[in-house]
Structures are given as C-alpha cells and as structure tokens.
C-alpha positions in Angstrom: 46.6 0.3 -99.4 44.3 2.8 -101.3 44.3 5.6 -98.5 47.6 7.3 -97.6 49.0 5.9 -94.1 50.5 8.7 -92.3 49.7 8.5 -88.6 50.2 5.4 -86.3 46.4 5.1 -86.0 46.1 4.9 -89.8 48.6 1.9 -89.7 47.0 0.2 -86.7 43.7 0.3 -88.8 45.5 -1.3 -91.8 47.1 -3.9 -89.7 43.7 -4.6 -88.1 42.0 -4.9 -91.4 44.5 -7.6 -92.5 43.9 -9.5 -89.1 47.4 -9.0 -88.0 46.7 -6.8 -84.9 47.5 -7.6 -81.4 44.5 -8.5 -79.3 44.6 -7.1 -75.7 41.6 -9.1 -74.6 43.5 -12.2 -75.2 45.7 -13.0 -72.3 48.9 -14.1 -74.4 48.7 -10.6 -76.4 48.3 -8.4 -73.5 52.0 -8.3 -72.6 52.8 -7.5 -76.1 50.3 -4.7 -76.3 51.8 -3.4 -73.1 55.3 -3.5 -74.5 54.0 -1.9 -77.7 52.4 1.1 -75.9 55.7 1.4 -73.7 57.8 1.8 -76.8 55.2 4.4 -78.1 55.1 6.2 -74.8 51.4 5.8 -74.3 49.1 3.9 -71.8 48.3 0.2 -72.7 44.7 0.9 -71.6 42.2 2.2 -74.1 45.1 1.6 -76.5 43.4 2.8 -79.8 42.0 6.0 -78.3 45.3 6.8 -76.7 47.0 6.2 -80.2 44.6 8.6 -81.9 45.4 11.2 -79.4 49.2 10.8 -79.3 49.8 12.2 -82.9 52.5 9.4 -83.1 53.4 8.9 -86.8 53.0 5.6 -89.0 56.9 5.3 -88.7 56.9 5.6 -85.0 54.2 2.8 -84.9 56.2 0.6 -87.3 59.4 1.0 -85.6 57.8 0.0 -82.2 55.9 -2.8 -83.7 58.8 -4.4 -85.4 60.8 -4.3 -82.1 57.9 -6.4 -80.5 57.8 -8.7 -83.5 61.5 -9.2 -83.7 61.7 -12.1 -81.1 59.2 -14.2 -83.0 61.0 -13.7 -86.4 64.1 -14.9 -84.7 62.2 -18.0 -83.2 61.1 -18.8 -86.8 64.6 -18.8 -88.0 65.9 -20.7 -85.2 63.2 -23.5 -85.7 64.4 -23.8 -89.3 68.0 -23.9 -88.5 67.6 -26.8 -86.1 65.3 -28.7 -88.5 67.7 -28.0 -91.3 70.5 -29.7 -89.4 68.4 -32.8 -88.2 65.6 -33.7 -90.7 66.0 -31.8 -94.0 64.3 -33.7 -96.8 66.4 -35.6 -99.5 65.9 -34.8 -103.2 62.4 -35.8 -104.4 61.1 -35.8 -100.9 58.7 -33.4 -99.3 58.5 -32.2 -95.8 55.6 -30.1 -94.2 55.5 -28.1 -91.0 52.5 -26.7 -89.6 52.1 -23.2 -87.7 49.0 -22.5 -85.8 46.7 -24.2 -83.4 43.7 -26.4 -84.4 41.0 -24.3 -86.5 43.5 -21.6 -87.5 46.6 -22.7 -88.9 48.7 -22.7 -92.2 50.9 -25.8 -93.5 54.0 -24.9 -95.3 56.4 -27.1 -97.3 60.3 -27.2 -96.7 60.9 -24.9 -99.7 58.2 -22.5 -98.5 59.8 -22.4 -95.2 63.2 -21.8 -96.4 62.0 -18.6 -98.4 59.8 -17.4 -95.4 62.9 -17.6 -93.1 64.9 -15.4 -95.4 62.2 -12.9 -95.7 61.5 -12.8 -91.9 65.2 -11.6 -91.6 64.1 -8.5 -92.8 62.5 -7.6 -89.5 66.2 -6.8 -88.5 66.2 -3.9 -91.1 63.5 -1.8 -89.0 66.0 -0.4 -86.6 66.7 3.3 -86.3 66.6 5.0 -89.7 66.8 8.3 -91.0 64.1 8.8 -93.9 65.2 12.1 -95.2 68.5 12.3 -97.1 71.4 13.5 -95.2 72.0 16.6 -97.4 68.2 17.8 -96.5 69.1 18.3 -93.1 72.3 19.8 -93.7 71.0 22.2 -96.4 68.1 23.3 -94.0 70.6 23.7 -91.4 72.7 26.1 -93.4 69.7 28.1 -94.4 68.3 28.7 -91.0 71.7 29.5 -89.3 73.1 31.8 -91.9 72.0 35.0 -89.7 72.2 33.6 -86.2 74.8 35.7 -84.5 75.1 33.8 -81.2 75.9 30.3 -81.6 76.6 27.6 -78.9 77.2 24.8 -81.2 76.0 22.1 -78.5 77.7 18.8 -78.6 76.0 15.5 -78.8 77.7 12.3 -77.4 76.8 9.2 -79.6 74.1 7.1 -77.7 73.5 9.7 -75.0 70.2 11.2 -74.0 69.8 14.7 -75.7 66.7 16.9 -75.8 66.2 19.3 -78.5 64.0 22.3 -77.6 60.5 21.9 -79.0 59.4 24.2 -81.7 55.8 25.3 -81.4 53.8 25.9 -84.6 52.4 29.6 -84.4 52.7 30.2 -88.1 53.0 28.2 -91.4 56.7 29.0 -91.5 57.0 27.1 -88.3 56.1 23.7 -89.8 59.4 22.9 -91.5 61.3 23.4 -88.1 58.8 21.5 -86.3 59.1 18.4 -88.8 62.8 18.4 -88.7 63.1 18.7 -85.0 60.5 15.8 -84.4 62.5 13.6 -86.9 65.9 14.4 -85.3 64.4 13.9 -81.9 62.9 10.7 -82.6 66.2 9.5 -83.9 68.0 10.6 -80.9 65.6 8.7 -78.6 65.6 5.4 -80.4 69.5 5.4 -80.5 69.6 6.1 -76.7 67.4 3.1 -76.1 69.3 0.7 -78.2 72.9 1.9 -77.2 73.1 -0.1 -74.0 72.3 -3.5 -76.0 74.1 -2.4 -79.2 76.9 -4.8 -79.0 74.7 -7.7 -78.4 72.4 -6.6 -81.4 75.3 -6.2 -83.5 76.1 -9.7 -83.0 72.6 -10.9 -83.6 72.7 -9.0 -86.9 75.9 -10.7 -87.8 74.5 -14.2 -87.0 71.4 -13.5 -89.1 73.4 -12.7 -92.0 75.9 -15.7 -91.5 73.9 -18.0 -93.9 72.6 -15.4 -96.3 74.5 -17.2 -99.1 72.1 -20.3 -98.6 69.3 -18.0 -99.8 70.8 -15.3 -102.0 70.0 -17.0 -105.3 66.4 -18.3 -104.8 64.2 -17.2 -107.5 61.4 -16.5 -105.2 63.3 -13.8 -103.5 64.7 -12.4 -106.7 61.0 -11.9 -108.0 60.0 -10.0 -104.9 61.0 -6.7 -106.3 59.0 -5.4 -109.0 60.6 -4.8 -112.3 61.3 -1.3 -112.9 60.9 -0.4 -109.5 63.4 2.1 -108.5 65.7 1.5 -105.6 65.3 4.0 -102.4 67.4 6.8 -102.5 68.8 6.4 -99.0 71.3 4.0 -97.7 70.4 1.7 -94.8 72.9 2.6 -92.1 73.6 0.9 -88.7 72.7 2.6 -85.6 76.2 3.3 -84.7 76.7 5.0 -88.2 73.4 7.2 -87.4 74.7 8.1 -83.9 77.8 9.6 -85.3 75.9 11.3 -88.1 74.0 13.2 -85.2 77.3 14.3 -83.9 77.7 16.4 -87.2 73.9 17.6 -87.3 73.1 18.5 -83.7 75.6 21.6 -83.5 73.5 23.3 -85.9 70.0 22.0 -85.0 70.5 22.5 -81.4 71.1 26.2 -82.0 68.2 26.3 -84.5 65.8 24.8 -82.2 67.1 26.9 -79.0 66.8 30.1 -81.1 64.0 29.4 -83.4 62.2 32.9 -82.6 65.4 34.8 -83.4 65.7 33.2 -86.9 64.7 36.1 -89.6 61.5 35.3 -91.5 63.5 35.5 -94.7 65.6 32.6 -93.8 62.6 30.6 -92.6 60.8 31.3 -96.1 64.0 30.1 -97.9 63.9 26.9 -95.8 60.0 26.3 -96.4 60.5 26.7 -100.1 63.4 24.5 -100.0 61.2 21.8 -98.0 58.3 22.2 -100.3 60.0 21.8 -103.5 63.0 19.3 -102.7 61.8 17.3 -99.6 58.1 17.1 -99.4 57.6 15.6 -102.9 60.0 12.8 -102.1 58.3 12.1 -98.6 54.9 11.8 -100.1 56.1 9.7 -102.9 54.8 6.1 -103.0 58.4 5.1 -103.7 59.6 7.0 -100.5 61.5 4.9 -97.8 58.6 5.5 -95.4 56.2 4.0 -97.8 58.5 1.1 -98.7 59.0 0.2 -95.2 55.2 0.2 -94.3 54.6 -2.2 -97.4 57.5 -4.4 -96.5 56.3 -4.5 -92.8 52.9 -5.6 -93.7 54.1 -8.5 -95.9 56.3 -9.6 -93.2 53.7 -9.5 -90.4 51.6 -11.8 -92.7 54.2 -14.6 -92.3 53.3 -17.4 -89.9 56.1 -16.2 -87.1 53.6 -13.4 -86.5 50.2 -14.5 -87.6 50.6 -17.7 -85.4 53.1 -16.3 -83.1 52.2 -18.2 -79.8 52.0 -21.6 -81.7 55.6 -20.4 -83.0 56.8 -19.9 -79.3 55.7 -23.4 -78.3 57.5 -25.0 -81.2 60.7 -22.9 -80.5 60.5 -23.8 -77.0 60.4 -27.6 -77.8 63.4 -26.8 -80.3 65.4 -25.3 -77.7 64.9 -28.2 -75.2 65.9 -30.8 -77.8 68.9 -28.5 -78.8 70.1 -28.6 -75.1 70.1 -32.5 -75.2 72.3 -32.7 -78.3 74.5 -35.3 -76.2 71.4 -37.6 -76.6 71.1 -37.0 -80.3 67.4 -36.2 -80.5 66.0 -37.2 -83.9 62.7 -35.3 -84.7 59.8 -37.5 -86.0 58.5 -37.3 -89.3 55.2 -39.0 -90.1 53.6 -39.2 -93.6 55.7 -36.2 -94.7 54.8 -34.2 -91.6 56.9 -32.8 -89.0 55.3 -34.0 -85.7 57.2 -31.1 -83.8 54.4 -28.9 -84.9 51.8 -30.9 -83.2 49.1 -28.9 -81.0 47.7 -32.2 -80.1 49.3 -35.3 -78.2 52.3 -36.6 -80.3 55.7 -38.1 -80.0 57.9 -35.5 -81.6 61.4 -36.7 -81.1 63.4 -39.9 -80.1 66.7 -39.8 -78.1 69.5 -42.1 -78.2 70.9 -43.6 -74.9 71.3 -47.1 -73.3 67.4 -47.4 -73.6 65.2 -45.4 -75.9 63.8 -41.9 -74.6 60.9 -40.4 -76.0 59.8 -36.5 -76.3 56.0 -36.2 -76.4 53.9 -33.0 -76.4 50.3 -32.4 -75.1 50.2 -36.2 -73.7 47.5 -36.1 -70.9 48.1 -38.5 -68.0 45.8 -39.0 -65.0 47.4 -38.3 -61.5 47.6 -41.3 -58.9 46.1 -39.1 -56.5 44.3 -35.7 -57.2 45.7 -32.5 -56.3 42.8 -30.3 -55.3 40.4 -30.1 -58.3 43.2 -31.3 -60.6 43.0 -34.8 -61.6 45.3 -35.1 -64.6 48.2 -33.4 -66.3 49.0 -32.4 -69.9 52.4 -30.9 -70.1 53.7 -29.0 -73.2 56.7 -31.3 -73.5 57.5 -34.6 -71.6 60.5 -36.9 -71.6 59.6 -40.6 -71.0 61.1 -44.0 -71.2 57.9 -45.5 -72.7 55.5 -44.6 -75.8 52.8 -43.6 -75.1 54.0 -41.7 -72.0 53.2 -42.6 -68.5 53.8 -40.8 -65.1 55.7 -43.8 -63.9 58.2 -43.6 -66.8 58.6 -40.0 -67.1 62.1 -38.4 -66.7 61.1 -34.8 -66.7 58.6 -32.3 -67.9 58.7 -28.8 -69.5 55.7 -26.3 -69.5 55.3 -23.1 -71.5 53.5 -20.1 -70.5 52.8 -16.7 -72.3 51.2 -14.5 -69.6 51.9 -10.8 -69.0 51.1 -11.4 -65.3 51.8 -15.0 -64.3 49.8 -15.7 -61.2 52.1 -17.0 -58.3 49.3 -19.3 -57.0 48.8 -20.9 -60.5 52.5 -21.2 -61.0 53.1 -23.1 -57.7 50.0 -25.4 -58.2 51.1 -26.2 -61.8 54.6 -27.0 -60.6 53.5 -29.1 -57.7 51.0 -31.1 -59.9 53.4 -31.8 -62.7 56.0 -32.8 -60.4 53.5 -35.7 -59.3 53.8 -36.8 -62.9 57.5 -37.3 -62.9 58.0 -40.8 -61.6 61.7 -41.2 -62.4 63.3 -38.7 -59.9 63.4 -35.6 -62.4 61.7 -32.4 -62.1 59.8 -29.7 -63.8 60.9 -26.6 -65.8 58.3 -24.0 -66.1 59.2 -21.2 -68.4 57.2 -17.9 -69.2 57.6 -15.5 -72.2 57.4 -12.5 -69.7 58.6 -11.8 -66.2 57.5 -14.2 -63.3 56.4 -13.4 -59.8 58.0 -14.7 -56.5 57.0 -18.3 -56.0 57.8 -21.0 -53.3 59.2 -23.6 -56.1 58.8 -27.3 -55.1 62.2 -29.5 -54.9 63.6 -30.4 -58.4 61.6 -27.6 -60.0 62.7 -24.6 -61.8 60.7 -21.5 -62.9 62.1 -19.0 -65.5 60.8 -15.8 -66.8 61.6 -13.6 -69.9 62.7 -16.7 -71.9 62.7 -15.5 -75.5 65.2 -14.8 -78.3 65.3 -11.1 -77.1 66.9 -12.2 -73.8 69.7 -14.5 -74.8 70.9 -14.9 -71.3 67.5 -16.4 -70.3 67.6 -18.8 -73.2 70.9 -20.1 -71.9 69.7 -20.4 -68.5 66.7 -22.4 -69.7 68.8 -24.5 -71.8 70.8 -25.2 -68.8 68.3 -26.2 -66.7 66.6 -28.5 -69.1 70.0 -30.2 -69.6 70.6 -30.4 -65.7 67.2 -31.7 -65.0 67.1 -34.2 -67.7 70.6 -35.6 -67.2 70.0 -35.7 -63.3 66.9 -38.0 -63.7 68.6 -40.2 -66.2 71.5 -40.6 -63.9 69.0 -41.5 -61.4 67.5 -44.3 -63.6 70.8 -45.8 -64.4 72.0 -45.7 -60.7 68.8 -47.4 -59.7 69.6 -50.2 -62.2 73.1 -50.8 -60.9 71.8 -50.9 -57.2 69.2 -53.5 -58.4 71.9 -55.5 -60.0 74.2 -55.3 -57.1 71.5 -56.5 -54.7 
C-alpha cells in the first residue's frame, strides 16, 4: 500500500486491486454486496458511486466487510475441526485439501491449513473498537466543557440507541468536534447493532479461543510480527467494555455536541492545539491502530476462506451433514494424499458404517427414469447411496446447496421435485440456501431451509436435525423392507 488509505472508497479500490472484492454481477455475491451496503447505510445499486458519495471512512468499510466475511472464516475453522478429528495425518504423512472450483483454486497441506485457521480467527478481532486512546477523549472533553455553564450531563444506557447532535464544520476550529463526534457516534451505533446478539457472540468468541493452545507456539505465527515492530498503544476491548466506557464519556460529549456554538473560541483553540500535537500525529502514523487493522484485514481476506468463499461454503455444508450423522461413523475419503471432501467434480467423499455400507457422493450425475419438463438428469451437491458409484435406485437421501440472494420459488420447487425423483429408497431432499428463502409448496419428504450459515447457529442446528431425520427415516425404511421381505 503506497498511497494512504483513508476513505471507504480508497480501501475498496485496494481490495479490488488485490482481486478480493465482492462482485455484484455474480449471483452468489449479490447478497453479500447487499449486506455490506446495508451495514454501511448506502444503497447496493451503483455501489462504488454511492460509496464515493457517502464520506464513509476506511474503518467504517473495514468493520462492515469483516462482519460479512466472518461466517466464512467460521466455516473454515469448522472444516478444520471436523477433519482434525477424523482424518489428521500421522507423522511423516502429508494431506492436501483444495479450496476453489476448477480453474481457480489453491491446494494447501495440513500444516498450512492449521496455520491459516489460526490466522482466520483474527476476523473476530474486528468488532467495535475505539481507535483513539481513552485519555484523548477525556482530555478534549475537559477542555471543551471548562466554560460551559449549563450542563445537562446526558445519560447513556449501555447498548441503547443514542444520537449525539451533529457538529457542522463552519470554521477550522469545528473540525476537532466533528471528528470526535463522528468517532463516538460510530461506536454507539455499532454497539447498539451488536447488543441484542451480544451473549451469543461472546459464546462464539469463547469457542474460537478454546483450542488456542494448539496453535500458540507455531513458529509461522510467531514470525508474523516484524522484529522491532512496536505494539499498538491501545488495548482491544470487548463490546461490553466499550459500552460501559461510553457511560463515562457521553455526559461530557453529549453537552459538547448540544452546545457546540456556546463553547468559547479560546477553548476550541486549546482543543485544536491538543488534537494537532497529541492526537493527529498518532492517527496518521503507519503504526496507528487504524493502519494496523487495514493491513491485517487485507492479509486475512487473501486466505482461502474468503478468496474461495463459495467453495468453502459447499465443503462446510458437506461437513455439517456428515457431522449430523455421527452415529453412523462417517469416515472422510483420502485418495493419494488428497481429501476427496473438497471435490468440485463427481467423487466419493466419505463412507458410513451401518449393517451395510453407505456412501456419500458429491456432484454425481444420474439420469431420471422419466424427464421432468426439460430436466433429464440430476446432479446433487451431496448424495447418500447404498452403492458406489451412486444410482437413483440405491439413493437414501439428497442435499442441495444454494447461495442466492433471491432464491426463485419456482426454481426451488422444481429442484425439490426433480431431486426427489432421484431418491429411490424412501428418503427425501434437503435444500439449503445461504440467504433467506421464499414461500414454496414443498413436495412430500422434502425440506427447504434458508439462512443456513454460521452467523445463524439456530438455522445450522435446524439443518443438521433435518439431515439426521431424513437420513434415519430412509435408512429405517430400507431395514423395514428387508424384514418384511424375509417375513414373506
């Protein structure tokens, strides 16, 4: 980064230069663009021009983008956790996993994967943050309230919505008040947005740190920090801690914003001098918290979980399906040192244990006995079958993954109906979408679920429950038919 990155548009251009941007013209990314725009408070149409006109800072953009990226980092870690439990290589063995579809992918070995998972955890550090030192705001507050005679001492309730009166820049002396007010208002708004889900987010953060000891001594991570690079002068605090810090700051700054025009010019000059000499040099330093966060974020987004986000989603969805069937002891397939689970082409990815072998296949195409409209074959993302290669007649159940902002109801109904014709052993079809789903007339034994991603833990549990029920139902039907056959 040779040029300073100060605005949201600057950061967006740098992310685009690195090939890490969201692409609104790609159907899968359209929902993420809309989510990012919503978090920034701008329209998703004509995204770049709206971003340019918004006057949003690089920190605003960074925070919003990390919230969008966080579910994918979580998927990356959950893939690692499952594979570490089921197929970690022995000493002197190597294991390769691929992220990305054909023509654009990256192969990483087991040790690289382990390091990347630990680095990806740092996405969790991009929550609300106060990039100024506390004393800056307290000192400015004392300077600017020293001659205010009518104080209201407004009260701030942690996590509540609160609006500081805007300060207009009519003269150079107004810039300090404007900058401080914008900083505090942004922090208030971010805390308010997170507060309803704070307990769940704190639980997620705790889970992410559970196995930190497994990674703490990795030399690759110890070398990430450059030698002699000074540590930031601020302490990363939780959302809850920041909310209670605001209870001490708002009584002064609420009055400052409300009575800005009544503050003597001499006090504003003192505040401006303090800002220019004590605060501004640190904010513009290449070692400032803001600059550090931007550099760290760009490195994070270059990891496979973001660069190959939609393949990561498909691998994660398969992992959660296998995880739901733990009673059948699924064993991921490793072929020539490569994990089959990452396949973007037809492959056997796991074997399950039961009274007879059960196979998990991805992308296996089979012809329908009778065409459904123009559709003559199906190619499900995940299929459980009693034979290898899979056939419709021996299929127990099917799972299909979608990543569409606006899943067409007619298309969803057609997929469910067609795929149910490929389930020959009494099971059904589970269709999940990363985003919300429309109202659809769902065929018998079919399940349609929306918002299935780590950011919605309840939906993930619902997906796994549906996967378990559908699979067990079809398997029991097979066993029952055998008993009836023997009895007859």
